[in-house]
C-alpha positions as CSV (number, residue, x, y, z in Angstrom):
1,M,122.7,84.6,-68.5
2,E,119.4,84.5,-70.3
3,I,118.5,81.8,-72.8
4,R,116.6,83.2,-75.8
5,L,114.7,80.8,-78.0
6,R,115.0,82.0,-81.6
7,S,112.7,79.8,-83.6
8,P,108.9,80.0,-83.2
9,L,108.8,76.1,-83.0
10,A,111.1,76.1,-80.0
11,R,109.2,78.9,-78.3
12,A,105.9,76.8,-78.7
13,V,107.2,73.3,-78.0
14,L,109.7,73.8,-75.1
15,P,107.2,75.3,-72.6
16,I,104.7,72.5,-73.3
17,A,107.4,69.9,-73.0
18,G,108.5,71.5,-69.7
19,G,105.0,71.4,-68.4
20,L,104.5,67.8,-69.3
21,L,107.8,66.9,-67.6
22,F,106.7,68.8,-64.5
23,F,103.4,66.9,-64.3
24,A,105.2,63.6,-64.9
25,V,107.6,64.2,-62.0
26,L,104.7,65.4,-59.8
27,F,102.8,62.2,-60.6
28,G,105.8,60.0,-59.9
29,I,106.4,61.7,-56.5
30,T,102.7,61.4,-55.6
31,W,102.7,57.7,-56.6
32,L,105.8,57.0,-54.5
33,M,104.3,58.8,-51.5
34,A,101.1,56.8,-51.8
35,T,103.1,53.6,-52.1
36,F,105.1,54.2,-49.0
37,A,102.1,55.6,-47.0
38,T,100.2,52.3,-47.5
39,N,103.3,50.2,-46.6
40,R,102.9,48.5,-50.0
41,S,100.2,46.4,-48.5
42,E,98.0,44.4,-50.9
43,R,94.3,45.2,-51.0
44,Q,91.9,42.7,-49.5
45,V,88.4,42.6,-50.9
46,V,85.8,42.1,-48.2
47,L,82.5,41.2,-49.9
48,G,80.4,42.1,-46.8
49,D,79.6,41.1,-43.3
50,R,78.9,37.5,-42.6
51,T,76.2,38.5,-40.1
52,F,73.3,41.0,-40.6
53,V,72.2,43.0,-37.5
54,V,68.5,43.1,-37.3
55,G,68.2,45.1,-34.1
56,Q,67.4,44.9,-30.4
57,V,65.6,41.6,-29.6
58,V,62.9,43.2,-27.5
59,D,62.1,45.8,-30.1
60,V,62.1,43.3,-33.0
61,A,60.0,40.8,-31.0
62,E,57.4,43.6,-30.3
63,S,57.4,44.7,-33.9
64,I,56.7,41.1,-35.1
65,A,54.0,40.6,-32.5
66,K,52.3,43.8,-33.8
67,N,53.0,43.7,-37.5
68,G,53.8,40.1,-38.3
69,P,57.1,38.6,-39.5
70,I,59.7,40.8,-41.1
71,L,60.4,40.2,-44.8
72,Y,63.9,41.1,-45.8
73,P,65.0,41.3,-49.4
74,D,67.9,39.2,-50.6
75,L,70.9,39.8,-48.3
76,R,73.5,38.2,-50.5
77,D,72.5,38.6,-54.2
78,V,70.5,41.1,-56.2
79,N,68.2,38.4,-57.8
80,G,65.9,38.3,-54.7
81,K,66.0,34.5,-54.5
82,R,67.5,34.5,-51.0
83,S,65.0,36.8,-49.4
84,I,64.2,35.8,-45.9
85,V,61.4,36.1,-43.4
86,I,62.2,36.5,-39.7
87,E,59.6,35.2,-37.2
88,H,59.4,35.1,-33.5
89,N,57.3,32.7,-31.4
90,G,56.6,32.9,-27.7
91,T,56.9,35.6,-25.1
92,D,60.6,35.4,-24.3
93,P,62.5,37.8,-26.7
94,L,65.7,35.7,-26.3
95,K,64.1,32.5,-27.6
96,G,61.8,31.4,-30.4
97,W,63.5,33.1,-33.4
98,Q,63.1,31.4,-36.7
99,V,64.2,32.3,-40.2
100,Y,62.6,31.1,-43.5
101,Y,63.2,31.7,-47.1
102,A,60.6,33.8,-48.8
103,Y,59.1,31.0,-50.9
104,P,56.9,28.1,-50.1
105,A,58.5,24.8,-49.0
106,D,56.8,22.9,-51.8
107,K,57.9,25.4,-54.6
108,T,61.1,26.6,-56.0
109,V,62.9,29.9,-55.4
110,D,61.2,31.4,-58.4
111,C,57.9,31.5,-56.4
112,L,58.6,34.4,-54.0
113,V,55.9,35.3,-51.5
114,T,54.4,38.6,-50.5
115,Q,53.2,39.4,-47.0
116,I,49.6,40.4,-46.3
117,E,50.2,43.6,-44.4
118,K,50.4,43.4,-40.6
119,T,49.6,39.6,-40.5
120,H,51.5,36.3,-40.3
121,T,50.1,35.3,-43.6
122,F,51.7,35.3,-47.1
123,T,50.5,34.8,-50.7
124,D,52.7,32.9,-53.1
125,C,53.1,33.2,-56.9
126,T,50.0,31.0,-57.5
127,G,47.8,33.1,-55.2
128,R,47.7,30.5,-52.3
129,T,47.6,31.8,-48.8
130,L,50.4,30.5,-46.6
131,Q,51.4,30.7,-42.9
132,V,55.0,31.4,-42.0
133,D,55.7,27.8,-41.1
134,Q,54.8,26.8,-44.7
135,L,57.8,28.7,-46.0
136,Q,61.1,27.0,-46.8
137,A,63.3,26.6,-43.8
138,P,67.0,27.3,-44.7
139,L,69.9,25.2,-43.6
140,D,72.5,27.9,-44.2
141,V,70.9,31.0,-42.5
142,R,70.1,31.2,-38.8
143,P,69.2,33.7,-36.2
144,I,71.6,34.5,-33.3
145,V,70.8,36.4,-30.2
146,E,74.1,38.2,-29.2
147,N,74.8,39.3,-25.7
148,K,71.1,38.8,-24.8
149,T,70.3,42.1,-26.6
150,T,70.9,42.0,-30.3
151,L,69.4,39.8,-33.0
152,L,71.7,38.9,-35.8
153,I,71.2,36.8,-38.9
154,D,74.1,34.5,-39.6
155,L,74.8,34.3,-43.4
156,R,77.9,32.2,-43.2
157,G,76.2,29.1,-44.6
158,T,76.7,27.0,-41.5
159,P,73.7,24.9,-40.5
160,T,72.1,25.3,-37.0
161,P,73.6,22.7,-34.6
């Protein structure tokens, strides 16, 4: 038994309606499969790691001894106001790590410093020359040596004990 569509309108509309119905059913089946494949679990938004891996303590300490402190751009926001400087003092790569904000201790966060290449010296927004220890020491960022091999920067906002 063959169905013949007699009007031109029926011959034009019914195939399109059938195609739309097919894609609607296909979408519904795909959506159901995706729902059951993820066990209907809710999404959790993870903003980022709470620690930043700098590298192997021996390598980072050697680099700082040769090239001066490491200046990292803002690790939390895009405005640059939480840029940090990582410094190492002493000969023991497991000890002597310090972190500073990249602005002078006597200025605001709007006065970011720039490092004089391969030195432990910085210039601020007014042109002053500063040493690393003249930068702002943070209370909420701290260095951690993990497993005596890896240097991490803790961004959790907990002060150093």
